[in-house]
C-alpha positions in Angstrom: 121.8 85.6 109.1 121.7 81.9 107.9 118.7 80.0 106.8 118.5 77.1 109.3 117.4 73.7 107.9 116.6 70.6 109.8 116.8 67.2 108.1 115.2 64.1 109.7 115.6 60.5 108.3 118.3 57.8 108.0 121.8 58.9 107.2 121.6 58.0 103.4 118.4 60.0 103.0 119.7 63.0 104.8 122.9 63.0 102.9 121.0 62.9 99.6 118.8 65.8 100.6 121.7 67.8 102.0 123.7 67.4 98.7 120.8 68.8 96.6 119.8 71.6 99.0 123.5 72.7 99.3 124.2 72.8 95.7 121.0 74.7 95.0 121.3 77.3 97.8 125.0 77.9 97.0 124.2 78.5 93.3 121.9 81.3 94.3 124.2 82.7 97.1 121.7 81.9 99.8 123.3 81.5 103.2 122.2 78.4 105.0 123.1 76.1 107.8 121.9 72.4 107.8 121.3 70.4 110.9 121.0 66.5 110.9 118.6 64.8 113.1 118.0 60.9 113.3 115.9 60.7 116.4 112.2 61.8 116.1 111.9 62.7 119.8 115.0 64.9 119.5 113.6 66.4 116.3 110.2 67.4 118.1 111.8 68.7 121.4 114.8 70.6 120.1 114.0 71.6 116.4 110.4 71.7 115.5 109.4 74.5 117.9 112.7 76.5 117.4 111.7 79.8 115.7 115.3 80.1 114.2 114.6 77.2 111.7 113.0 78.1 108.4 112.6 74.6 106.7 112.1 71.1 108.1 112.4 68.0 105.8 111.8 64.5 106.7 112.5 61.5 104.2 110.8 58.5 105.3 108.3 55.8 103.8 108.8 56.7 100.3 108.1 60.4 100.7 109.7 63.7 101.7 107.6 65.7 104.1 108.4 69.3 104.6 107.4 72.5 106.5 108.5 75.8 105.3 108.2 79.1 107.0 106.9 81.0 103.9 106.6 84.5 105.3 107.5 86.4 108.5 106.1 89.8 109.3 108.7 91.0 111.8 106.8 94.3 112.6 103.7 92.3 113.6 105.7 89.4 115.0 103.8 86.7 113.1 104.6 84.2 110.6 102.9 81.8 108.1 104.0 78.2 107.6 103.0 75.8 104.8 103.6 72.0 104.6 103.6 69.3 101.9 105.3 66.3 100.4 107.7 65.6 97.5 108.5 62.3 95.8 112.0 61.2 96.5 114.8 61.5 95.4 115.1 65.3 95.9 116.4 67.2 92.9 117.2 71.0 92.3 114.4 71.5 89.8 111.9 69.7 91.9 112.9 71.7 95.0 112.8 75.1 93.2 109.5 74.3 91.3 107.7 73.0 94.3 108.8 76.1 96.5 107.5 78.4 93.7 104.2 76.4 93.6 104.0 76.7 97.4 104.3 80.5 97.4 101.7 80.7 94.4 99.2 78.7 96.3 99.7 80.5 99.6 97.0 83.0 98.3 97.2 85.8 100.7 99.8 88.6 100.1 101.1 90.2 103.3 99.6 93.4 104.6 100.6 96.7 103.0 99.4 99.7 101.1 100.9 101.6 98.2 100.2 105.3 98.0 99.8 106.1 94.2 99.8 109.7 93.1 99.4 111.5 89.9 98.1 115.0 88.8 94.5 113.9 89.0 94.3 111.7 92.1 95.9 110.1 95.1 95.0 106.6 95.9 95.9 103.9 98.4 96.4 100.4 96.8 96.5 97.2 98.8 99.6 95.3 98.0 97.7 92.2 97.1 95.7 94.0 94.5 99.0 94.8 92.4 99.7 92.3 89.7 102.8 94.1 88.1 104.3 97.4 87.4 105.4 98.3 83.9 107.9 101.1 83.2 107.3 103.4 80.2 109.9 106.0 79.9 109.4 108.2 83.1 106.0 106.7 83.8 105.1 103.6 86.0 101.9 101.8 85.0 100.5 99.8 88.0 98.3 97.1 86.9 95.6 95.7 89.3 93.9 92.4 89.6 90.5 93.9 88.2 92.1 94.9 85.0 92.5 98.6 86.0 95.8 100.4 85.9 97.1 103.5 87.8 99.6 105.7 86.0 102.4 107.5 87.9 105.1 109.9 86.8 107.9 108.0 88.7 110.6 105.4 88.3 110.8 101.8 89.2 113.5 102.7 91.8 111.2 105.0 93.6 108.4 102.6 93.4 110.4 99.8 94.9 111.3 102.1 97.8 107.7 102.2 98.7 107.0 98.5 98.3 108.0 95.4 100.3 111.1 93.8 98.3 110.3 90.6 100.3 107.7 89.9 97.6 107.9 92.5 95.0 110.8 92.1 92.7 112.1 93.3 89.3 111.9 90.4 87.0 112.9 92.5 83.9 114.3 96.0 83.3 110.6 97.1 82.4 108.6 95.0 85.0 108.1 94.6 88.7 105.8 91.8 89.7 104.2 90.7 93.0 105.2 87.0 93.4 102.0 86.3 95.4 100.2 86.9 92.2 102.3 84.7 89.9 100.3 81.8 88.4 102.9 80.0 86.6 106.6 80.3 85.4 107.9 78.9 82.2 110.1 75.7 82.3 113.1 77.9 81.0 112.4 80.6 83.5 112.0 83.2 80.7 108.3 84.2 81.2 105.9 84.6 84.0 102.1 84.1 83.7 100.3 86.3 86.3 96.9 85.4 87.9 95.5 88.2 85.8 96.4 86.3 82.6 99.2 88.7 81.6 102.6 87.1 80.3 105.6 89.0 81.7 109.3 88.5 80.5 111.9 87.5 82.9 115.6 88.0 82.5 118.4 85.9 84.1 119.0 88.7 86.6 115.2 88.7 87.2 115.2 85.1 88.1 118.1 85.9 90.7 115.8 88.6 92.0 112.9 86.2 92.4 115.1 83.8 94.4 116.2 86.9 96.6 112.6 87.8 97.3 111.7 84.3 98.4 114.7 84.3 100.7 113.8 87.7 102.1 110.2 86.8 102.8 111.4 83.7 104.8 114.3 85.3 106.8 113.6 89.0 106.7 117.4 89.6 106.2 119.0 91.0 102.9 122.2 88.9 102.6 122.6 89.5 98.8 124.9 92.0 97.0 122.7 92.3 93.8 
């Protein structure tokens, strides 16, 4: 399934946005399909209320306005959208950093519960409470927003099977994080600052997993081979 993008504006501005988006999405192996619209009425009637589209961008009057479908819960048949503006011209770094900021500021992690178990207890943990999960040999330490942690004798692979990979991703061989609880990402993409204040390392593969999680949260389809 391709991520459908609608671009509105004059031909030169649409061409500039398409060049940047194409290069960025191709670099991260994200399937996409770009549609150009020059007429506002056609844009409203044929594109704006089309549920197949994930991103709308309009460049006009010295600003790029966008609307992004940031999360779709396919079981509940509901979705959440965010909107904002960027200063032209569009660049890859500006686009990636802004989309990360949008996710961070969306505040609410989608519904879900994780059933944590160990020899002493069994506990249901809301997904939004999980900051990150640290692997220590055969143990997984689940760190929560209130500073607590829950210890399980299990591997990251088993934990991830129980979590939603649309927004939990393995940023490093020792860490799984909830991207709704990311506060900031370093300019070189090597470290993540969580809302809890913890600083988590991120590998090159981990950054690819972050991009994959963002795409999954928007499309609900796994089109990646890593």
